[in-house]
Backbone bond lengths (Angstrom), bond angles and torsions (degrees), N, CA, C in turn:
res aa  C-N    CA-C-N  psi(-1)  N-CA   C-N-CA  omega(-1)  CA-C   N-CA-C  phi
1 V - - - 1.448 - - 1.522 109.97 -
2 N 1.338 117.16 -43.64 1.462 120.01 179.62 1.523 111.25 -62.74
3 A 1.339 116.69 -41.08 1.461 119.87 179.93 1.517 110.81 -63.91
4 F 1.340 117.22 -42.27 1.455 119.95 178.78 1.519 110.53 -66.03
5 S 1.321 117.32 -40.70 1.458 121.53 178.80 1.518 110.39 -60.53
6 E 1.326 117.01 -42.99 1.458 121.89 178.35 1.526 110.42 -62.55
7 Y 1.324 116.10 -39.76 1.454 120.37 179.66 1.530 110.71 -69.32
8 A 1.318 117.39 -41.82 1.454 122.14 -172.24 1.526 113.77 -76.03
9 K 1.310 117.24 -35.48 1.464 117.71 -177.01 1.525 110.21 -76.26
10 A 1.302 115.72 149.35 1.461 121.39 -177.48 1.526 109.23 -122.05
11 P 1.335 117.71 79.26 1.461 118.87 -179.32 1.526 110.23 -70.47
12 A 1.301 115.33 151.12 1.454 119.84 175.01 1.524 108.42 -66.18
13 L 1.310 116.12 140.43 1.454 119.90 178.10 1.521 110.00 -73.07
14 A 1.312 115.43 143.10 1.461 122.11 173.43 1.523 106.40 -108.33
15 V 1.336 116.21 78.59 1.462 120.29 -173.84 1.516 111.54 -80.13
16 Q 1.314 113.36 149.43 1.454 121.61 176.60 1.513 107.41 -154.59
17 D 1.327 115.93 159.96 1.459 119.43 173.25 1.516 107.60 -69.49
18 A 1.323 116.05 127.69 1.460 119.48 -176.94 1.525 110.31 -142.94
19 D 1.300 114.61 156.98 1.457 122.85 176.87 1.528 107.37 -91.52
20 L 1.323 116.74 101.32 1.462 121.33 -178.48 1.525 111.56 -61.09
21 N 1.340 116.88 -37.13 1.465 120.12 178.40 1.527 111.16 -59.35
22 Q 1.333 116.74 -45.11 1.461 120.36 -179.57 1.516 111.03 -65.10
23 L 1.332 116.77 -38.92 1.461 120.47 177.44 1.526 110.26 -61.87
24 V 1.326 117.06 -43.65 1.469 121.01 176.93 1.527 109.97 -58.74
25 L 1.314 117.01 -47.44 1.474 120.41 -179.45 1.528 111.45 -60.85
26 N 1.327 117.17 -41.11 1.464 120.55 179.54 1.522 111.36 -62.29
27 V 1.327 117.31 -44.18 1.465 120.34 -179.02 1.527 110.59 -71.75
28 V 1.309 117.75 -41.22 1.470 120.73 178.63 1.522 110.32 -59.53
29 D 1.325 117.59 -38.43 1.467 120.64 179.17 1.525 111.99 -58.68
30 L 1.330 117.23 -31.45 1.465 120.80 178.32 1.528 112.24 -65.19
31 Y 1.322 116.69 -24.85 1.470 121.30 -174.14 1.522 113.21 -114.55
32 R 1.336 118.19 6.52 1.477 120.17 -179.65 1.521 111.02 -55.17
33 T 1.319 116.47 -42.83 1.456 120.91 175.74 1.519 106.93 -99.71
34 N 1.317 116.11 115.96 1.465 120.36 -178.74 1.516 108.57 -140.28
35 E 1.317 115.97 152.74 1.463 120.29 -174.84 1.522 113.25 -67.95
36 Q 1.326 117.92 -16.76 1.466 120.86 177.69 1.534 111.85 -84.05
37 H 1.338 117.31 -7.57 1.471 123.36 -177.56 1.526 111.08 57.79
38 V 1.314 115.87 38.09 1.461 121.90 176.53 1.526 107.97 -86.03
39 A 1.318 116.12 132.50 1.461 121.26 176.97 1.527 109.00 -84.05
40 L 1.324 116.29 131.78 1.461 121.20 176.95 1.522 108.46 -105.86
41 H 1.335 115.30 127.56 1.461 121.77 -179.71 1.514 109.47 -122.67
42 T 1.317 115.79 149.03 1.452 120.46 176.26 1.520 109.47 -123.59
43 D 1.318 115.22 148.37 1.457 123.51 178.64 1.538 105.13 -139.27
44 L 1.327 116.34 83.32 1.457 121.98 -166.19 1.529 110.93 -105.72
45 H 1.326 115.72 113.90 1.459 121.23 -176.14 1.520 113.43 -125.55
46 L 1.309 118.11 13.10 1.453 121.60 179.37 1.526 108.17 -84.51
47 E 1.316 116.90 114.38 1.460 120.25 -176.31 1.521 112.73 -96.41
48 Q 1.335 117.91 -9.93 1.457 121.71 179.92 1.522 110.36 -92.66
49 R 1.320 115.49 150.17 1.459 120.45 170.88 1.521 107.22 -79.69
50 V 1.314 116.25 154.67 1.462 121.92 -174.96 1.527 108.46 -123.06
51 R 1.332 117.28 143.88 1.469 122.04 175.75 1.519 107.31 -85.72
52 I 1.341 115.87 103.29 1.457 121.00 -177.34 1.519 110.33 -139.60
53 D 1.311 114.73 162.15 1.453 121.91 167.12 1.530 104.72 -87.50
54 V 1.306 116.40 106.93 1.467 121.74 -173.02 1.527 111.65 -59.17
55 N 1.330 117.87 -42.24 1.464 119.97 -178.75 1.526 111.95 -66.06
56 R 1.323 117.06 -42.33 1.471 120.10 178.93 1.533 110.32 -67.04
57 M 1.327 116.79 -38.62 1.462 119.64 179.89 1.526 110.65 -70.30
58 R 1.328 117.51 -33.26 1.469 120.66 174.81 1.532 109.52 -63.17
59 Q 1.331 116.34 -43.50 1.465 121.05 177.70 1.528 110.48 -60.20
60 L 1.311 117.04 -41.66 1.465 121.79 178.03 1.529 110.47 -59.32
61 L 1.321 116.47 -48.44 1.471 120.53 -178.84 1.523 111.48 -63.92
62 V 1.325 117.02 -41.34 1.469 120.36 177.80 1.528 109.77 -60.61
63 N 1.323 117.10 -46.66 1.472 120.24 179.97 1.523 111.55 -60.27
64 L 1.325 117.52 -44.44 1.467 120.55 -178.53 1.532 111.88 -65.30
65 I 1.329 116.30 -44.20 1.472 119.45 -178.92 1.530 110.29 -67.32
66 K 1.331 116.86 -44.59 1.470 119.48 178.90 1.523 111.02 -60.51
67 N 1.316 117.96 -42.25 1.467 120.64 178.27 1.519 111.14 -61.04
68 A 1.327 116.46 -43.97 1.463 119.91 179.74 1.530 110.64 -62.52
69 L 1.326 117.07 -45.80 1.463 120.17 -179.95 1.527 111.61 -63.06
70 E 1.332 116.59 -41.75 1.467 119.85 179.41 1.527 111.11 -65.84
71 A 1.305 117.06 -40.72 1.471 119.86 178.39 1.523 110.55 -64.14
72 M 1.317 116.73 -38.41 1.455 120.37 -178.06 1.522 112.28 -75.09
73 S 1.332 117.94 -23.21 1.462 120.24 -179.92 1.525 111.13 -66.16
74 E 1.330 117.13 -22.70 1.461 120.87 179.44 1.520 112.26 -66.86
75 Q 1.338 117.45 -21.17 1.464 120.41 -178.90 1.520 112.37 -104.49
76 G 1.331 117.05 14.23 1.460 120.55 178.96 1.504 110.79 101.56
77 V 1.318 117.22 -151.71 1.455 121.51 -177.03 1.519 110.53 -105.05
78 G 1.318 114.49 159.35 1.455 120.90 178.63 1.512 112.09 96.63
79 G 1.310 114.62 -177.56 1.448 121.39 -179.26 1.515 110.99 105.80
80 T 1.324 115.15 -177.13 1.456 120.20 -177.51 1.532 111.47 -138.56
81 V 1.312 113.67 150.40 1.459 122.76 168.42 1.519 105.23 -123.88
82 R 1.330 116.18 129.43 1.457 120.92 179.55 1.519 108.52 -121.57
83 I 1.332 115.59 130.48 1.458 121.11 176.08 1.515 107.61 -117.90
84 S 1.323 115.18 128.26 1.458 119.72 -179.87 1.526 110.08 -128.12
85 T 1.316 114.61 153.45 1.462 121.25 174.00 1.518 108.06 -131.74
86 R 1.326 114.81 151.65 1.456 120.10 175.54 1.522 109.06 -165.10
87 L 1.306 116.01 166.46 1.450 123.00 175.21 1.517 107.66 -95.35
88 I 1.329 116.71 132.70 1.463 120.87 174.11 1.522 108.05 -129.48
89 N 1.318 115.66 160.92 1.457 121.64 175.97 1.513 108.14 -125.87
90 E 1.306 115.81 126.39 1.454 121.72 174.93 1.518 108.08 -129.51
91 K 1.316 116.73 123.43 1.468 122.62 179.84 1.532 110.70 53.78
92 N 1.324 115.61 45.35 1.467 123.20 179.36 1.521 113.27 61.51
93 Q 1.317 117.72 22.06 1.461 122.51 177.43 1.529 107.95 -116.48
94 P 1.335 118.03 123.03 1.466 119.34 177.69 1.535 111.33 -78.32
95 F 1.310 115.15 139.05 1.462 122.42 178.51 1.522 109.57 -131.15
96 A 1.320 115.14 145.85 1.457 121.26 166.44 1.524 105.63 -87.59
97 E 1.315 117.01 124.35 1.468 120.38 178.99 1.521 108.63 -110.04
98 L 1.318 115.65 130.63 1.456 122.93 176.06 1.514 107.17 -120.74
99 T 1.318 116.14 128.82 1.460 121.51 -179.78 1.517 109.51 -125.74
100 L 1.322 115.92 132.51 1.459 121.71 173.61 1.520 106.75 -116.49
101 T 1.326 115.87 123.21 1.459 122.47 179.04 1.521 108.06 -122.51
102 D 1.324 116.56 135.19 1.468 119.13 176.36 1.519 109.69 -123.34
103 S 1.325 115.20 165.49 1.466 120.74 179.53 1.525 111.06 -103.22
104 G 1.320 115.46 27.22 1.458 120.95 -178.84 1.517 112.81 -79.94
105 P 1.328 116.53 -161.13 1.469 121.48 -175.13 1.523 113.83 -76.33
106 G 1.312 117.91 -8.21 1.455 120.27 -177.56 1.521 110.82 86.35
107 I 1.314 115.04 -178.61 1.459 122.30 -177.32 1.517 108.41 -103.79
108 A 1.319 116.35 132.08 1.468 119.94 178.43 1.532 108.42 -56.26
109 P 1.327 117.97 130.30 1.466 120.91 -176.74 1.529 114.00 -53.44
110 E 1.329 117.28 -34.96 1.465 119.32 -179.16 1.528 112.13 -71.19
111 L 1.353 117.36 -19.11 1.468 120.81 178.46 1.525 113.50 -88.09
112 L 1.319 117.42 -23.30 1.463 120.54 -174.30 1.533 113.97 -51.47
113 P 1.330 119.84 -47.31 1.473 118.28 -178.05 1.528 113.95 -66.70
114 R 1.332 117.57 -20.74 1.473 121.47 -175.90 1.519 112.41 -115.15
115 L 1.305 118.29 9.75 1.457 122.38 -169.89 1.529 113.63 -54.97
116 F 1.320 117.77 -35.84 1.465 121.15 -176.32 1.522 112.54 -96.85
117 D 1.319 117.67 7.64 1.464 121.40 177.13 1.529 109.87 -78.82
118 P 1.336 117.24 148.76 1.467 119.67 176.97 1.531 111.30 -60.68
119 Y 1.300 115.17 144.09 1.465 125.58 174.48 1.518 114.16 70.83
120 V 1.317 118.52 13.73 1.460 121.21 174.65 1.518 107.12 -91.90
121 T 1.322 116.12 116.54 1.460 120.58 -179.71 1.523 110.21 -155.52
122 T 1.322 114.80 155.19 1.465 120.56 171.86 1.525 110.09 -113.12
123 K 1.330 116.43 -0.23 1.460 121.53 -177.74 1.520 110.23 -84.20
124 H 1.323 115.12 143.82 1.463 120.46 178.91 1.526 111.44 -69.35
125 K 1.335 116.89 -34.86 1.459 120.48 -177.63 1.526 112.24 -104.90
126 G 1.323 118.61 2.37 1.457 121.16 -175.77 1.513 112.85 -79.36
127 T 1.343 114.80 154.29 1.461 120.28 176.86 1.521 111.36 -93.16
128 G 1.334 117.31 -18.11 1.451 119.91 -176.63 1.514 112.73 78.64
129 L 1.331 116.61 17.89 1.463 119.12 -179.30 1.531 113.28 -109.11
130 G 1.310 118.26 -12.38 1.470 120.67 -176.74 1.517 113.29 -57.97
131 L 1.328 117.63 -51.61 1.461 120.13 -179.01 1.523 112.05 -75.68
132 A 1.336 117.63 -25.70 1.467 120.26 173.82 1.531 109.11 -65.89
133 I 1.330 116.89 -39.56 1.464 121.01 176.81 1.527 110.26 -65.77
134 V 1.334 116.89 -41.44 1.466 121.01 177.24 1.530 109.93 -57.50
135 K 1.320 116.97 -47.86 1.467 120.74 -179.80 1.527 110.75 -61.35
136 K 1.316 116.46 -41.77 1.458 120.80 -179.40 1.529 110.45 -62.44
137 I 1.327 117.48 -42.88 1.459 121.63 178.75 1.525 110.60 -61.50
138 V 1.323 116.76 -44.51 1.468 120.59 178.84 1.526 109.98 -61.16
139 E 1.325 116.85 -45.47 1.461 120.42 -179.35 1.525 111.80 -66.29
140 E 1.335 117.50 -35.23 1.472 120.49 176.05 1.527 110.97 -61.27
141 H 1.315 116.72 -28.59 1.458 122.16 179.12 1.532 111.64 -89.76
142 G 1.318 117.60 6.18 1.459 121.10 179.78 1.510 113.68 76.78
143 G 1.330 116.63 18.35 1.458 120.80 -176.26 1.511 112.86 -104.75
144 Q 1.308 113.97 -171.40 1.462 121.21 177.36 1.523 109.48 -139.51
145 I 1.338 114.94 156.93 1.460 121.14 -176.88 1.511 108.97 -137.47
146 S 1.322 115.47 147.76 1.463 120.57 177.31 1.521 109.00 -144.89
147 A 1.319 114.47 159.94 1.467 120.49 178.48 1.517 108.55 -136.76
148 R 1.303 115.08 146.08 1.467 120.54 174.26 1.515 108.19 -157.57
149 N 1.298 115.36 167.33 1.451 119.78 173.34 1.518 108.21 -85.66
150 H 1.308 114.95 137.48 1.457 121.35 179.81 1.519 109.28 -68.00
151 E 1.320 116.87 153.89 1.467 120.82 -176.96 1.531 112.90 -57.95
152 T 1.334 116.23 -39.36 1.461 119.15 -175.11 1.525 112.67 -94.34
153 E 1.311 116.91 -52.05 1.465 121.18 178.70 1.519 109.31 -165.20
154 G 1.298 115.51 156.14 1.452 119.92 174.17 1.514 114.83 82.28
155 A 1.324 113.74 -175.30 1.460 122.10 -177.31 1.518 109.79 -110.58
156 M 1.333 114.82 158.12 1.451 121.53 177.74 1.523 108.45 -135.56
157 I 1.329 115.62 121.38 1.461 122.17 176.23 1.528 106.43 -110.79
158 T 1.320 116.33 128.23 1.461 121.16 -179.45 1.517 108.89 -125.20
159 L 1.322 114.92 130.98 1.457 118.32 174.34 1.510 109.20 -128.01
160 Q 1.331 113.78 145.87 1.457 121.03 179.32 1.519 108.66 -124.16
161 L 1.331 114.80 129.47 1.456 121.82 180.00 1.520 108.41 -118.31
162 P 1.331 118.27 128.54 1.470 119.73 179.06 1.524 110.26 -65.52
163 L 1.300 116.14 144.99 1.464 120.49 178.99 1.526 109.21 -88.45
164 R 1.304 115.53 55.48 1.463 123.52 174.58 1.523 105.87 -147.15
165 A 1.311 116.21 165.63 1.468 119.65 -179.58 1.510 109.27 -67.75
166 P 1.342 118.07 132.38 1.464 120.89 176.68 1.509 111.26 -70.46
167 Q 1.312 115.90 156.12 1.456 121.05 174.73 1.524 107.37 -75.09
168 T 1.308 117.02 116.46 1.458 120.01 -178.38 1.512 110.31 -92.67
169 K 1.307 115.33 148.23 1.456 121.21 178.36 1.519 108.98 -85.83
170 V 1.298 116.21 138.18 1.462 120.84 174.73 1.515 107.08 -90.29
171 V 1.322 115.43 124.85 1.474 119.69 -177.81 1.506 109.87 -101.84
């Protein structure tokens, strides 16, 4: 019920200029020691500050890292999760791009088109709302998110956030 409530409610964003790289490092530090013995690496090259809701973006990062660790636990211990940031330009619009890549089993091809839909899960105890919440957070920031299987192994989640203030909802 709490997960659905979190997904369903649309709080106004509390945006501020923030260092996305530092936020990534703070969240990664929470998971450096994990029972799956997965190594977390960062490759952070975004030099611009981003207008984000820090708490919502922290929640997004926690959800993505937890999902990667849980997916990788199915194949035993070890492996890597890599989070990278960089500046990209698409159609003369600058974006902050954040990519999370893991060395896990990847995403079942039949799930890829629906991965960010509510209630889509392969976990026995999962609600299927974690990635739906991630997508909602990205969209609240005016961004976009995609998922695919990496060429060699594992999954890759990429999100792009415009380097401008998002349109906030008035509640």
